[in-house]
C-alpha positions as a Markdown table, in Angstrom:
| # | Residue | x | y | z |
|---|---|---|---|---|
| 1 | Met | 0.0 | 0.0 | 0.0 |
| 2 | Asp | 1.4 | 3.4 | -0.9 |
| 3 | Leu | 0.8 | 6.6 | 1.0 |
| 4 | Gln | -2.1 | 7.7 | -1.2 |
| 5 | Gln | -3.9 | 4.4 | -0.7 |
| 6 | Ile | -3.4 | 4.6 | 3.1 |
| 7 | Lys | -4.7 | 8.1 | 3.1 |
| 8 | Glu | -7.8 | 7.1 | 1.1 |
| 9 | Leu | -8.4 | 4.1 | 3.5 |
| 10 | Leu | -8.1 | 6.3 | 6.6 |
| 11 | Asp | -10.4 | 9.0 | 5.1 |
| 12 | Arg | -13.0 | 6.3 | 4.4 |
| 13 | Lys | -12.7 | 5.1 | 8.0 |
| 14 | Val | -13.1 | 8.6 | 9.3 |
| 15 | Ala | -16.2 | 9.1 | 7.3 |
| 16 | Glu | -17.6 | 5.7 | 8.5 |
| 17 | Tyr | -16.7 | 6.1 | 12.3 |
| 18 | Asn | -16.6 | 9.8 | 13.0 |
| 19 | Thr | -20.3 | 10.3 | 13.1 |
| 20 | Gln | -22.7 | 11.0 | 16.0 |
| 21 | Arg | -24.5 | 7.7 | 15.2 |
| 22 | Phe | -21.4 | 5.6 | 15.7 |
| 23 | Ile | -20.0 | 7.6 | 18.6 |
| 24 | Ala | -23.2 | 7.4 | 20.6 |
| 25 | Lys | -22.9 | 3.6 | 20.8 |
| 26 | Asp | -19.1 | 3.4 | 21.3 |
| 27 | Pro | -16.9 | 3.9 | 24.4 |
| 28 | Val | -15.4 | 7.0 | 22.7 |
| 29 | Cys | -18.7 | 8.7 | 23.7 |
| 30 | Ile | -17.3 | 8.9 | 27.3 |
| 31 | Pro | -14.6 | 11.5 | 26.6 |
| 32 | His | -16.8 | 13.2 | 24.1 |
| 33 | Arg | -19.1 | 14.4 | 27.0 |
| 34 | Phe | -16.5 | 16.7 | 28.4 |
| 35 | Ala | -15.3 | 20.1 | 27.3 |
| 36 | Lys | -12.3 | 20.4 | 29.7 |
| 37 | Lys | -9.3 | 18.7 | 28.2 |
| 38 | Gln | -8.3 | 17.3 | 31.5 |
| 39 | Asp | -11.6 | 15.6 | 31.9 |
| 40 | Ile | -11.4 | 14.3 | 28.3 |
| 41 | Glu | -8.0 | 12.8 | 28.9 |
| 42 | Ile | -8.8 | 11.2 | 32.2 |
| 43 | Ser | -12.3 | 9.8 | 31.3 |
| 44 | Gly | -10.9 | 8.5 | 28.0 |
| 45 | Phe | -8.0 | 6.8 | 29.8 |
| 46 | Phe | -10.3 | 5.1 | 32.3 |
| 47 | Ala | -12.8 | 4.1 | 29.5 |
| 48 | Ala | -9.9 | 2.5 | 27.6 |
| 49 | Met | -9.2 | 0.4 | 30.7 |
| 50 | Phe | -12.6 | -1.2 | 30.3 |
| 51 | Ala | -12.2 | -1.4 | 26.5 |
| 52 | Trp | -12.5 | -5.1 | 25.7 |
| 53 | Gly | -15.7 | -7.1 | 25.1 |
| 54 | Asn | -19.2 | -5.7 | 24.8 |
| 55 | Arg | -19.3 | -2.0 | 24.0 |
| 56 | Thr | -22.5 | -1.5 | 26.1 |
| 57 | Thr | -20.7 | -3.0 | 29.2 |
| 58 | Ile | -17.7 | -0.8 | 28.6 |
| 59 | Ile | -20.0 | 2.4 | 28.4 |
| 60 | Asn | -22.0 | 1.2 | 31.4 |
| 61 | Lys | -18.9 | 0.6 | 33.6 |
| 62 | Ser | -17.4 | 3.9 | 32.5 |
| 63 | Asn | -20.7 | 5.6 | 33.5 |
| 64 | Glu | -20.5 | 4.0 | 36.9 |
| 65 | Leu | -17.0 | 5.1 | 37.4 |
| 66 | Leu | -17.9 | 8.7 | 36.3 |
| 67 | Gln | -20.8 | 8.7 | 38.8 |
| 68 | Leu | -18.4 | 7.8 | 41.6 |
| 69 | Met | -16.2 | 10.7 | 40.4 |
| 70 | Asp | -19.3 | 13.0 | 40.6 |
| 71 | Gly | -19.0 | 13.6 | 36.8 |
| 72 | Ser | -15.8 | 15.4 | 37.1 |
| 73 | Pro | -12.7 | 13.1 | 36.6 |
| 74 | Tyr | -10.1 | 15.9 | 36.8 |
| 75 | Asp | -11.5 | 17.4 | 40.0 |
| 76 | Phe | -11.9 | 14.0 | 41.5 |
| 77 | Cys | -8.3 | 13.0 | 40.8 |
| 78 | Tyr | -7.1 | 16.4 | 41.8 |
| 79 | Thr | -8.8 | 16.6 | 45.2 |
| 80 | Thr | -9.4 | 13.0 | 46.2 |
| 81 | Lys | -7.2 | 11.3 | 48.8 |
| 82 | Lys | -5.6 | 8.0 | 48.0 |
| 83 | Met | -7.7 | 6.1 | 50.6 |
| 84 | Ile | -10.9 | 6.7 | 48.5 |
| 85 | Cys | -9.8 | 3.7 | 46.4 |
| 86 | Lys | -11.6 | 1.4 | 48.8 |
| 87 | Asn | -15.0 | 2.8 | 47.5 |
| 88 | Phe | -14.3 | 1.4 | 44.1 |
| 89 | Tyr | -14.2 | -2.3 | 44.8 |
| 90 | Pro | -17.9 | -2.9 | 43.9 |
| 91 | Leu | -17.2 | -1.6 | 40.4 |
| 92 | Ser | -14.8 | -4.4 | 39.4 |
| 93 | Ile | -15.5 | -6.4 | 36.3 |
| 94 | Val | -12.1 | -8.1 | 36.1 |
| 95 | Pro | -9.8 | -9.3 | 39.0 |
| 96 | Leu | -7.1 | -6.7 | 39.9 |
| 97 | Met | -8.9 | -3.9 | 38.1 |
| 98 | Asp | -9.6 | -2.1 | 41.4 |
| 99 | Thr | -5.9 | -2.3 | 42.2 |
| 100 | Met | -5.0 | -0.9 | 38.8 |
| 101 | Arg | -7.6 | 1.9 | 39.1 |
| 102 | Cys | -6.1 | 2.8 | 42.5 |
| 103 | Ile | -2.7 | 2.9 | 41.1 |
| 104 | Leu | -3.9 | 5.1 | 38.3 |
| 105 | Phe | -5.7 | 7.5 | 40.7 |
| 106 | Ile | -2.4 | 7.8 | 42.6 |
| 107 | Phe | -0.6 | 8.3 | 39.3 |
| 108 | Phe | -3.0 | 11.1 | 38.2 |
| 109 | Gln | -2.7 | 12.7 | 41.7 |
| 110 | Ile | 1.1 | 12.7 | 41.4 |
| 111 | Ile | 1.0 | 14.1 | 37.8 |
| 112 | Ile | -1.7 | 16.7 | 38.6 |
| 113 | Gly | -0.1 | 17.5 | 42.0 |
| 114 | Asn | 3.2 | 18.4 | 40.2 |
| 115 | Thr | 1.5 | 20.6 | 37.6 |
| 116 | Ile | -1.2 | 23.2 | 37.8 |
| 117 | Ala | -3.2 | 21.2 | 35.2 |
| 118 | Leu | -2.6 | 18.6 | 32.6 |
| 119 | Lys | -1.3 | 21.0 | 29.8 |
| 120 | Val | -0.2 | 18.5 | 27.3 |
| 121 | Pro | -1.6 | 15.1 | 26.2 |
| 122 | Leu | -0.5 | 12.2 | 28.3 |
| 123 | Ile | 2.4 | 10.6 | 26.3 |
| 124 | Trp | 4.2 | 7.5 | 27.5 |
| 125 | Asn | 7.8 | 8.4 | 28.2 |
| 126 | Pro | 9.8 | 5.5 | 29.9 |
| 127 | Gly | 12.5 | 8.0 | 30.9 |
| 128 | Leu | 10.2 | 9.6 | 33.4 |
| 129 | Leu | 9.9 | 6.5 | 35.5 |
């Protein structure tokens, strides 16, 4: 496949999937609910954690998590203490997911605590660890 064919394929896929009809029934609807980029990034990250299996289940579990975050992922991660993790155990759909979520809450608290706000997209950088 040359670059032009790749571009045409990707353009067709954008036209197919980047529609309200598709987004409404896909887990990508979770970050689409937010305007604040920090909420978009955090909600999308957690929705991606659930992203295997049935799309309806992924959306429902993401909605449950957002409810526990009072609909504001950034504010929740910014102001919540680490001990709040115990409140998330009923949400589990996969063993160890609660532990992973707690680790990620702590991760976000460290990242957010060291900056005024998430100013750039979260990018994996092994050199930071």
